[in-house]
N, C-alpha and C positions, 0 to 999 in steps of 0.2 A: 542388406541395404548398404550401399556405399555412398559416401558423401565427400565431395571435394570442396575445399575452401579456396576462394579466389582472392582473398585479401591476405597478403603476406604478414601483416601485423597480427591478424587473428591466428594464423598458423603458428607464428612465433609465440604468441600468448598461450595457446593450447599446449605447445611443446614445453614451455616453461612451467606450466601448471603440473604436468606429468613429471618433469625432471626434478622439480622441487618437492615432489612427493605428496602434493595436495590431492592428486588423483592417481589411480593405478593404471589408467590407460587413456588414450585420446577419446575413446567411446564414453568413458565415465565423465569426462569434461563436457562433452556434448549433451549427455543425458542430464547432467546437473543444470546446464544452461537452458535446456528445453523445459525442465521442471520449473525453473524460475519464471520463464516466459509464460508457461501454462498457468502458474499461480497468479501472476500479475493480471492475466486476462479474466480471472474469476472475479465476480463482484465481492466486495468486502462483506464479511459476516459480522453482524453486530451482536453483542452479548444481550441477554434477556433484559438486563437493567436499562440499557440504552434504548432498546425497542419499546419498553414500557414507557420511558420518558418521552419518546417521540409520539406514541399514541396519546398520552396525556396532553401533550402540547397541542396536538391536532384537535383533540376533543375540546380543549379550552378555546382554541381559535374558532372552531365551528359554533361555539356558544357565545361568541362575541367577547370573549375574555382576553383577547390579545392585547399587547402593549405596542405603543408607537416605537418603532425601531430606533429613532434618534434618542428617545428617553432611555431605552434599555442600554444603548451603547454608552450614553453619558454615565449611567450608573456603573457600568462595568469599568469605564475609565477611572472613575473616582475610586472604586473598590481596589483596583490594582495599582494605581499611582501611589496610594498611601502605604503600600507594603515595601 
């Protein structure tokens, strides 16, 4: 596969990355950029603790145990203003 860059500033940046030794070749720069783009397109993975917390919150909400948002925000403001 052959790729041509049409923006001179991107060509210059690519060449600088190789010249400065950050990458071994222009292809390595493009691969790194595409890997970042691919990772950014994936949905975030949540850790098991966060998922459990979300499930608990959803269950509480469904049981009518939710709190008024304004009250919750007020409590959070008080908690973090005093620190």
